[in-house]
C-alpha positions in Angstrom: -7.8 -9.4 -5.5 -5.4 -6.6 -4.8 -5.3 -4.9 -1.4 -5.4 -1.1 -1.5 -4.4 1.5 1.0 -5.2 5.2 1.6 -8.6 4.8 -0.1 -11.9 4.4 1.7 -14.4 2.4 -0.4 -17.6 2.7 1.4 -20.2 -0.1 1.9 -23.4 0.8 0.2 -26.7 -1.1 0.3 -25.2 -3.8 2.4 -22.5 -4.8 -0.2 -19.0 -4.9 1.2 -16.5 -3.2 -1.0 -13.3 -3.0 1.1 -9.7 -2.2 0.3 -7.0 -2.6 3.0 -5.5 0.7 3.9 -1.9 1.7 4.7 -0.6 5.2 4.7 0.1 5.6 1.0 0.1 8.9 -0.9 -3.1 9.9 -2.6 -1.8 9.2 -6.1 -2.6 6.5 -8.6 -0.3 4.5 -10.8 -0.8 5.5 -14.4 -1.8 2.5 -16.4 -2.9 3.5 -19.9 -4.5 0.4 -21.2 -1.6 -1.7 -20.0 1.0 0.2 -22.0 3.0 0.9 -18.9 2.8 -2.6 -17.6 6.0 -4.1 -16.2 6.2 -6.5 -19.1 7.0 -3.7 -21.6 10.0 -4.0 -23.8 13.1 -2.8 -22.0 15.2 0.2 -22.9 19.0 0.5 -22.6 18.8 0.8 -18.8 16.5 -2.2 -18.5 13.6 0.0 -17.6 10.3 -2.0 -18.1 8.4 1.0 -19.4 7.6 2.7 -22.6 9.3 6.0 -21.9 7.5 8.1 -24.4 4.0 7.1 -23.1 5.1 6.9 -19.5 6.7 10.4 -19.5 3.7 12.0 -21.3 1.9 12.8 -18.0 5.1 14.3 -16.4 5.9 18.0 -16.6 8.5 19.1 -19.2 10.9 19.9 -16.4 10.5 16.4 -14.9 11.0 14.7 -18.3 14.1 16.8 -18.8 15.5 15.8 -15.4 14.8 12.1 -16.0 16.4 12.3 -19.4 19.5 13.9 -17.9 19.7 11.4 -15.0 19.3 8.4 -17.3 22.1 9.7 -19.4 24.3 10.0 -16.3 23.4 6.4 -15.4 24.2 5.1 -18.8 27.7 6.5 -18.6 28.3 5.7 -15.0 30.5 2.8 -14.0 30.8 3.5 -10.3 28.0 1.7 -8.4 27.7 4.2 -5.7 27.3 7.1 -8.1 24.9 5.0 -10.3 22.8 4.3 -7.2 22.7 8.0 -6.4 21.4 8.9 -10.0 18.9 6.0 -9.8 17.6 7.3 -6.5 17.3 10.8 -7.9 15.4 9.5 -10.9 13.0 7.6 -8.6 12.4 10.8 -6.6 11.3 12.6 -9.8 8.8 9.8 -10.6 7.5 9.9 -7.1 6.8 13.6 -7.4 5.0 12.9 -10.7 2.9 10.2 -9.1 4.5 7.4 -11.1 4.8 4.9 -8.3 5.7 1.9 -10.6 8.6 3.7 -12.2 9.8 5.1 -8.9 9.9 1.6 -7.5 11.9 0.4 -10.5 14.6 3.0 -10.1 14.7 2.6 -6.3 15.2 -1.1 -7.1 18.1 -0.2 -9.4 19.7 1.8 -6.6 19.3 -1.2 -4.1 20.6 -3.7 -6.6 23.8 -1.7 -7.1 24.3 -0.6 -3.4 22.4 -3.2 -1.4 22.6 -1.6 2.0 19.6 -1.9 4.3 18.4 1.7 3.7 18.3 1.2 -0.1 16.7 -2.2 0.2 14.0 -0.9 2.5 13.3 2.1 0.3 12.9 -0.2 -2.8 10.7 -2.6 -1.0 8.5 0.2 0.4 8.3 1.8 -3.1 7.2 -1.5 -4.7 4.7 -2.0 -1.9 3.2 1.4 -2.6 2.9 0.6 -6.4 1.4 -2.7 -5.4 -1.2 -1.0 -3.3 -2.6 0.9 -6.3 -2.2 -1.6 -9.1 -5.5 -2.7 -10.7 -4.0 -5.3 -13.0 -3.7 -8.8 -11.5 -0.6 -9.8 -13.3 1.1 -6.5 -12.6 0.0 -6.7 -9.0 1.6 -10.1 -8.6 4.9 -8.9 -10.0 4.9 -5.9 -7.8 4.1 -8.0 -4.7 7.0 -10.4 -5.6 9.4 -7.4 -5.9 8.2 -6.1 -2.6 9.0 -9.4 -0.9 12.4 -9.6 -2.6 13.6 -6.4 -1.1 11.8 -6.3 2.3 12.7 -9.9 3.1 16.4 -9.0 2.7 15.9 -6.4 5.4 14.0 -8.8 7.6 16.8 -11.3 7.3 19.1 -8.8 8.9 16.5 -7.4 11.3 13.6 -9.7 12.0 12.2 -7.3 14.6 10.9 -5.0 11.9 7.2 -6.0 12.3 6.1 -3.1 10.2 7.9 -4.6 7.2 6.7 -8.1 8.0 3.2 -6.7 7.9 3.7 -5.4 4.4 5.1 -8.7 3.3 2.1 -10.5 4.8 -0.3 -8.3 2.9 1.3 -9.1 -0.4 0.5 -12.8 0.4 -3.1 -12.0 1.4 -3.9 -10.8 -2.1 -2.1 -13.8 -3.7 -3.2 -17.3 -4.5 -1.9 -18.3 -1.0 -3.7 -15.8 1.3 -3.4 -18.1 4.4 0.3 -17.5 4.4 -0.3 -13.8 4.8 -2.9 -14.4 7.5 -0.6 -16.7 9.4 2.1 -14.0 9.3 -0.3 -11.4 10.7 -1.3 -13.7 13.5 2.3 -14.3 14.3 2.9 -10.5 14.4 0.0 -10.2 16.9 1.5 -12.9 19.0 4.7 -11.0 19.2 3.0 -7.6 19.6 -0.7 -7.9 20.5 -1.3 -4.2 20.0 0.4 -3.8 16.6 -1.6 -1.2 14.8 -1.2 -2.4 11.2 -1.8 -6.0 12.0 -4.9 -5.3 14.1 -6.3 -3.1 11.3 -5.7 -5.6 8.6 -7.0 -8.5 10.5 -10.1 -6.5 11.1 -10.4 -5.8 7.4 -9.9 -9.4 6.5 -12.6 -10.5 9.0 -15.0 -8.0 7.3 -14.2 -9.4 3.8 -15.1 -12.9 5.0 -18.3 -11.7 6.6 -17.1 -12.2 10.2 -18.3 -8.9 11.4 -18.4 -9.7 15.1 -14.8 -10.8 14.9 -14.0 -7.7 12.9 -15.6 -5.5 15.6 -13.4 -7.2 18.2 -10.2 -6.4 16.2 -11.3 -2.8 15.7 -12.3 -2.4 19.4 -8.7 -3.5 20.3 -7.3 -1.1 17.7 -9.4 1.8 19.0 -8.3 0.9 22.6 -4.6 1.2 21.8 -4.6 3.5 18.8 -7.6 5.9 19.2 -6.2 8.2 16.6 -6.7 5.7 13.8 -9.8 7.2 12.3 -10.1 4.6 9.5 -10.2 1.9 12.1 -12.8 3.9 14.1 -14.9 4.1 10.9 -14.7 0.4 10.2 -15.6 -0.3 13.9 -18.8 1.4 13.2 -19.3 -0.5 10.0 -18.6 -3.8 11.8 -21.2 -2.9 14.5 -23.7 -2.1 11.8 -23.2 -5.2 9.8 -23.3 -7.4 12.9 -26.7 -5.9 13.8 -25.3 -4.0 16.8 -27.2 -0.9 15.7 -27.0 1.1 18.9 -23.3 0.7 19.1 -23.0 1.6 15.5 -25.0 4.8 15.9 -22.9 5.8 19.0 -19.7 5.1 17.1 -20.6 7.0 14.0 -21.9 10.0 15.9 -18.7 10.2 18.0 -16.6 9.9 14.8 -18.6 12.6 13.1 -17.5 15.0 15.9 -13.8 13.8 15.9 -12.8 14.0 12.3 -12.9 16.4 9.4 -11.9 13.8 6.8 -14.5 14.3 4.0 -14.3 10.7 2.8 -14.9 9.3 6.3 -17.7 11.9 7.0 -19.4 10.9 3.8 -19.4 7.3 4.9 -20.6 8.2 8.4 -23.5 10.1 7.0 -24.4 7.2 4.7 -24.6 4.8 7.6 -26.4 7.2 10.0 -29.1 7.7 7.3 -29.6 3.9 7.3 -29.8 3.6 11.1 
């Protein structure tokens, strides 16, 4: 199961439908029947996409820019300049909401100029695409690419707990979820108030039906990161599902006053109607 971010999937009629949230853009990877899957036949630059279909949703200006930049890359022998063109190509795809293609070209930039900035950018881009992928095989490949680039940064700077959290989440949605959970626990041992680790451990507790444990995680999150409205929402859900109805009502009523996020407010009203 793939872990998602920047989406709130509300719990209706007592059925938990949760996706883990990170601060991703509100865009979706285009995936027309699998035609844009990473296993597509490669073109002259090694791009794993069917360009005609993949570019079809881009503006004519974006398509022209990509065509021009790919031509520059094809003729460029200098790695620094090639990386610059690849980075620019990725930026066009980001603007068009094509996260998988953006990740691929950021990866090309990092492969040619593997400094920490490029490696982190590529890893983060693959992680964003991973977060929205709905195909299990593609999700697995995107997760692997995420780890490839971010682990190289972590080798040089193990203090980057934000990146370690992302690597952990790619494992949580894999065939070896305990590896990811162990990593998250290790992060909390190093930094007990780490926002992303607390949030994700709370979500994972919810997914396994451990709502009281989830409430504890979200209480800790709310204590140290009160502006995390998604965590505040899931704290209310955890109270509700663990039969702490008075706490749930108080939490949802307070959140209703503190946020103008329409998705969260819709979920709040849904739960208040059931209390």
